[in-house]
VMD Tcl script that builds the backbone (N, CA, C; Angstrom):
set m [mol new atoms 255]
animate dup $m
set s [atomselect $m all]
$s set {name element resname resid chain x y z} {
  {N N MET 1 A -119.657 32.538 49.364}
  {CA C MET 1 A -118.320 32.960 49.634}
  {C C MET 1 A -117.587 31.934 50.491}
  {N N GLU 2 A -118.308 31.361 51.419}
  {CA C GLU 2 A -117.735 30.352 52.296}
  {C C GLU 2 A -117.314 29.124 51.493}
  {N N GLN 3 A -118.094 28.764 50.507}
  {CA C GLN 3 A -117.786 27.587 49.692}
  {C C GLN 3 A -116.577 27.869 48.795}
  {N N ALA 4 A -116.412 29.061 48.298}
  {CA C ALA 4 A -115.274 29.426 47.459}
  {C C ALA 4 A -113.975 29.332 48.261}
  {N N LYS 5 A -114.007 29.773 49.534}
  {CA C LYS 5 A -112.823 29.676 50.388}
  {C C LYS 5 A -112.462 28.216 50.636}
  {N N PHE 6 A -113.484 27.382 50.836}
  {CA C PHE 6 A -113.260 25.958 51.067}
  {C C PHE 6 A -112.657 25.301 49.821}
  {N N VAL 7 A -113.174 25.624 48.646}
  {CA C VAL 7 A -112.656 25.051 47.397}
  {C C VAL 7 A -111.226 25.526 47.177}
  {N N ALA 8 A -110.938 26.793 47.418}
  {CA C ALA 8 A -109.588 27.318 47.246}
  {C C ALA 8 A -108.627 26.644 48.227}
  {N N LEU 9 A -109.074 26.460 49.459}
  {CA C LEU 9 A -108.248 25.787 50.454}
  {C C LEU 9 A -108.018 24.324 50.070}
  {N N ALA 10 A -109.045 23.650 49.582}
  {CA C ALA 10 A -108.921 22.247 49.167}
  {C C ALA 10 A -107.976 22.125 47.971}
  {N N VAL 11 A -108.082 23.038 47.019}
  {CA C VAL 11 A -107.188 23.013 45.852}
  {C C VAL 11 A -105.754 23.287 46.297}
  {N N GLY 12 A -105.569 24.232 47.219}
  {CA C GLY 12 A -104.228 24.539 47.728}
  {C C GLY 12 A -103.611 23.361 48.456}
  {N N VAL 13 A -104.411 22.699 49.293}
  {CA C VAL 13 A -103.908 21.527 50.024}
  {C C VAL 13 A -103.592 20.393 49.052}
  {N N ALA 14 A -104.448 20.169 48.067}
  {CA C ALA 14 A -104.216 19.114 47.080}
  {C C ALA 14 A -102.949 19.418 46.263}
  {N N LEU 15 A -102.775 20.684 45.899}
  {CA C LEU 15 A -101.587 21.074 45.151}
  {C C LEU 15 A -100.328 20.882 46.004}
  {N N LEU 16 A -100.409 21.261 47.252}
  {CA C LEU 16 A -99.272 21.092 48.154}
  {C C LEU 16 A -98.942 19.609 48.352}
  {N N LEU 17 A -99.957 18.782 48.554}
  {CA C LEU 17 A -99.734 17.340 48.700}
  {C C LEU 17 A -99.164 16.741 47.415}
  {N N GLY 18 A -99.674 17.195 46.281}
  {CA C GLY 18 A -99.154 16.710 44.997}
  {C C GLY 18 A -97.699 17.081 44.796}
  {N N LEU 19 A -97.341 18.311 45.148}
  {CA C LEU 19 A -95.947 18.729 45.037}
  {C C LEU 19 A -95.050 17.933 45.979}
  {N N MET 20 A -95.523 17.717 47.203}
  {CA C MET 20 A -94.730 16.949 48.157}
  {C C MET 20 A -94.540 15.512 47.687}
  {N N LEU 21 A -95.604 14.900 47.196}
  {CA C LEU 21 A -95.511 13.525 46.700}
  {C C LEU 21 A -94.616 13.450 45.465}
  {N N GLY 22 A -94.747 14.420 44.576}
  {CA C GLY 22 A -93.897 14.448 43.379}
  {C C GLY 22 A -92.431 14.621 43.725}
  {N N TYR 23 A -92.154 15.504 44.670}
  {CA C TYR 23 A -90.769 15.713 45.096}
  {C C TYR 23 A -90.213 14.452 45.742}
  {N N TRP 24 A -90.993 13.817 46.597}
  {CA C TRP 24 A -90.523 12.619 47.282}
  {C C TRP 24 A -90.254 11.492 46.286}
  {N N SER 25 A -91.196 11.235 45.369}
  {CA C SER 25 A -91.003 10.132 44.417}
  {C C SER 25 A -89.900 10.459 43.420}
  {N N GLY 26 A -89.808 11.715 42.990}
  {CA C GLY 26 A -88.735 12.093 42.069}
  {C C GLY 26 A -87.374 11.993 42.716}
  {N N ASN 27 A -87.297 12.387 43.978}
  {CA C ASN 27 A -86.038 12.295 44.700}
  {C C ASN 27 A -85.628 10.837 44.875}
  {N N ARG 28 A -86.592 9.984 45.194}
  {CA C ARG 28 A -86.299 8.562 45.385}
  {C C ARG 28 A -85.855 7.932 44.065}
  {N N LEU 29 A -86.576 8.227 42.971}
  {CA C LEU 29 A -86.205 7.663 41.673}
  {C C LEU 29 A -84.872 8.222 41.194}
  {N N GLY 30 A -84.656 9.506 41.434}
  {CA C GLY 30 A -83.380 10.104 41.057}
  {C C GLY 30 A -82.229 9.492 41.821}
  {N N TYR 31 A -82.443 9.204 43.096}
  {CA C TYR 31 A -81.410 8.571 43.906}
  {C C TYR 31 A -81.086 7.181 43.375}
  {N N GLU 32 A -82.116 6.431 43.016}
  {CA C GLU 32 A -81.889 5.078 42.484}
  {C C GLU 32 A -81.147 5.139 41.146}
  {N N ARG 33 A -81.517 6.095 40.283}
  {CA C ARG 33 A -80.827 6.237 39.001}
  {C C ARG 33 A -79.372 6.633 39.219}
  {N N ALA 34 A -79.142 7.564 40.138}
  {CA C ALA 34 A -77.772 7.991 40.410}
  {C C ALA 34 A -76.946 6.841 40.966}
  {N N LYS 35 A -77.553 6.041 41.826}
  {CA C LYS 35 A -76.849 4.889 42.390}
  {C C LYS 35 A -76.487 3.890 41.284}
  {N N ALA 36 A -77.413 3.669 40.356}
  {CA C ALA 36 A -77.142 2.754 39.241}
  {C C ALA 36 A -76.064 3.319 38.322}
  {N N ASP 37 A -76.084 4.628 38.071}
  {CA C ASP 37 A -75.067 5.246 37.224}
  {C C ASP 37 A -73.687 5.157 37.868}
  {N N ILE 38 A -73.624 5.384 39.165}
  {CA C ILE 38 A -72.343 5.311 39.870}
  {C C ILE 38 A -71.809 3.884 39.838}
  {N N GLN 39 A -72.680 2.906 40.024}
  {CA C GLN 39 A -72.247 1.504 39.978}
  {C C GLN 39 A -71.767 1.132 38.582}
  {N N ALA 40 A -72.459 1.614 37.553}
  {CA C ALA 40 A -72.034 1.333 36.176}
  {C C ALA 40 A -70.676 1.971 35.894}
  {N N ALA 41 A -70.463 3.185 36.392}
  {CA C ALA 41 A -69.168 3.843 36.201}
  {C C ALA 41 A -68.062 3.089 36.936}
  {N N ARG 42 A -68.348 2.618 38.140}
  {CA C ARG 42 A -67.355 1.845 38.887}
  {C C ARG 42 A -67.017 0.546 38.159}
  {N N ASP 43 A -68.031 -0.120 37.620}
  {CA C ASP 43 A -67.789 -1.364 36.886}
  {C C ASP 43 A -66.947 -1.116 35.644}
  {N N ALA 44 A -67.236 -0.011 34.947}
  {CA C ALA 44 A -66.478 0.312 33.734}
  {C C ALA 44 A -65.022 0.616 34.074}
  {N N VAL 45 A -64.791 1.355 35.141}
  {CA C VAL 45 A -63.419 1.680 35.555}
  {C C VAL 45 A -62.693 0.406 35.977}
  {N N ALA 46 A -63.372 -0.458 36.702}
  {CA C ALA 46 A -62.743 -1.709 37.134}
  {C C ALA 46 A -62.406 -2.591 35.937}
  {N N GLN 47 A -63.304 -2.670 34.975}
  {CA C GLN 47 A -63.053 -3.489 33.785}
  {C C GLN 47 A -61.891 -2.908 32.982}
  {N N ASN 48 A -61.838 -1.585 32.887}
  {CA C ASN 48 A -60.741 -0.940 32.168}
  {C C ASN 48 A -59.413 -1.215 32.877}
  {N N ALA 49 A -59.405 -1.171 34.193}
  {CA C ALA 49 A -58.183 -1.453 34.948}
  {C C ALA 49 A -57.742 -2.898 34.747}
  {N N VAL 50 A -58.694 -3.814 34.724}
  {CA C VAL 50 A -58.361 -5.226 34.500}
  {C C VAL 50 A -57.782 -5.414 33.100}
  {N N ASP 51 A -58.385 -4.767 32.104}
  {CA C ASP 51 A -57.873 -4.892 30.733}
  {C C ASP 51 A -56.471 -4.315 30.606}
  {N N GLU 52 A -56.244 -3.162 31.218}
  {CA C GLU 52 A -54.916 -2.553 31.155}
  {C C GLU 52 A -53.881 -3.418 31.879}
  {N N ALA 53 A -54.243 -4.010 32.998}
  {CA C ALA 53 A -53.315 -4.877 33.722}
  {C C ALA 53 A -53.001 -6.128 32.912}
  {N N ALA 54 A -53.998 -6.647 32.215}
  {CA C ALA 54 A -53.766 -7.831 31.387}
  {C C ALA 54 A -52.852 -7.502 30.211}
  {N N LYS 55 A -53.020 -6.318 29.641}
  {CA C LYS 55 A -52.144 -5.919 28.534}
  {C C LYS 55 A -50.711 -5.708 29.015}
  {N N ALA 56 A -50.568 -5.117 30.197}
  {CA C ALA 56 A -49.228 -4.855 30.721}
  {C C ALA 56 A -48.520 -6.146 31.126}
  {N N ALA 57 A -49.264 -7.133 31.561}
  {CA C ALA 57 A -48.665 -8.381 32.034}
  {C C ALA 57 A -48.307 -9.333 30.897}
  {N N ASN 58 A -48.813 -9.115 29.699}
  {CA C ASN 58 A -48.565 -10.014 28.583}
  {C C ASN 58 A -47.308 -9.579 27.836}
  {N N PRO 59 A -46.229 -10.352 27.907}
  {CA C PRO 59 A -44.993 -9.939 27.233}
  {C C PRO 59 A -45.024 -10.183 25.728}
  {N N PHE 60 A -45.993 -10.904 25.223}
  {CA C PHE 60 A -46.026 -11.261 23.814}
  {C C PHE 60 A -46.756 -10.254 22.943}
  {N N THR 61 A -47.203 -9.152 23.516}
  {CA C THR 61 A -47.901 -8.157 22.712}
  {C C THR 61 A -46.963 -7.102 22.155}
  {N N SER 62 A -45.667 -7.174 22.464}
  {CA C SER 62 A -44.727 -6.180 21.946}
  {C C SER 62 A -44.480 -6.430 20.461}
  {N N ALA 63 A -43.973 -5.421 19.786}
  {CA C ALA 63 A -43.710 -5.531 18.351}
  {C C ALA 63 A -42.508 -6.435 18.104}
  {N N ASN 64 A -42.473 -7.034 16.961}
  {CA C ASN 64 A -41.392 -7.919 16.578}
  {C C ASN 64 A -40.184 -7.065 16.193}
  {N N PRO 65 A -39.050 -7.196 16.887}
  {CA C PRO 65 A -37.893 -6.355 16.559}
  {C C PRO 65 A -37.237 -6.730 15.225}
  {N N LEU 66 A -37.491 -7.910 14.732}
  {CA C LEU 66 A -36.889 -8.360 13.465}
  {C C LEU 66 A -37.888 -8.335 12.312}
  {N N GLU 67 A -38.902 -7.540 12.425}
  {CA C GLU 67 A -39.963 -7.542 11.423}
  {C C GLU 67 A -39.476 -7.055 10.054}
  {N N ASN 68 A -38.636 -6.052 10.014}
  {CA C ASN 68 A -38.193 -5.486 8.737}
  {C C ASN 68 A -36.821 -5.992 8.300}
  {N N VAL 69 A -36.291 -7.004 8.943}
  {CA C VAL 69 A -34.983 -7.554 8.585}
  {C C VAL 69 A -35.186 -8.610 7.506}
  {N N ASN 70 A -34.472 -8.437 6.399}
  {CA C ASN 70 A -34.620 -9.370 5.272}
  {C C ASN 70 A -33.348 -10.172 5.020}
  {N N VAL 71 A -32.579 -10.428 6.045}
  {CA C VAL 71 A -31.319 -11.143 5.906}
  {C C VAL 71 A -31.547 -12.614 6.249}
  {N N ASN 72 A -31.039 -13.474 5.390}
  {CA C ASN 72 A -31.110 -14.909 5.627}
  {C C ASN 72 A -29.755 -15.347 6.171}
  {N N PRO 73 A -29.660 -15.774 7.430}
  {CA C PRO 73 A -28.353 -16.142 7.991}
  {C C PRO 73 A -27.774 -17.403 7.372}
  {N N PHE 74 A -28.579 -18.206 6.725}
  {CA C PHE 74 A -28.081 -19.436 6.126}
  {C C PHE 74 A -27.341 -19.178 4.820}
  {N N GLU 75 A -27.568 -18.075 4.151}
  {CA C GLU 75 A -26.862 -17.765 2.908}
  {C C GLU 75 A -25.372 -17.559 3.176}
  {N N SER 76 A -25.037 -16.772 4.213}
  {CA C SER 76 A -23.618 -16.537 4.517}
  {C C SER 76 A -22.954 -17.816 5.038}
  {N N ALA 77 A -23.680 -18.623 5.794}
  {CA C ALA 77 A -23.113 -19.886 6.283}
  {C C ALA 77 A -22.909 -20.861 5.127}
  {N N LYS 78 A -23.794 -20.860 4.168}
  {CA C LYS 78 A -23.681 -21.758 3.012}
  {C C LYS 78 A -22.453 -21.387 2.185}
  {N N LYS 79 A -22.213 -20.118 2.014}
  {CA C LYS 79 A -21.051 -19.663 1.231}
  {C C LYS 79 A -19.738 -19.987 1.961}
  {N N ALA 80 A -19.767 -19.904 3.277}
  {CA C ALA 80 A -18.537 -20.123 4.039}
  {C C ALA 80 A -18.232 -21.620 4.208}
  {N N LEU 81 A -19.242 -22.444 4.258}
  {CA C LEU 81 A -19.015 -23.861 4.572}
  {C C LEU 81 A -19.069 -24.795 3.364}
  {N N ASN 82 A -19.566 -24.335 2.250}
  {CA C ASN 82 A -19.677 -25.213 1.078}
  {C C ASN 82 A -18.385 -25.129 0.262}
  {N N PRO 83 A -17.612 -26.207 0.230}
  {CA C PRO 83 A -16.349 -26.151 -0.511}
  {C C PRO 83 A -16.529 -26.317 -2.025}
  {N N PHE 84 A -17.695 -26.704 -2.495}
  {CA C PHE 84 A -17.898 -26.971 -3.893}
  {C C PHE 84 A -18.377 -25.749 -4.671}
  {N N GLU 85 A -18.524 -24.625 -4.038}
  {CA C GLU 85 A -18.954 -23.433 -4.773}
  {C C GLU 85 A -17.862 -22.442 -4.871}
}
mol reanalyze $m
mol bondsrecalc $m
mol representation Tube
mol addrep $m
């Protein structure tokens, strides 16, 4: 009976130590993963802000206002200035 109590106590202590070690290592690894995730999110937000600022600062990315205009200004000038037609 004395040996059974000792084995039960040893198993309980080993289980408690295992749980404590598992919690400590899991908490440490979880903290490192969370820190890496937060840094990755910060980098992504910073890169997005840089891209948006670059797009806003570039005046040449706007649409062409004369894209659908099919008028040739030289045709009217040719008719007005050519005396032989």
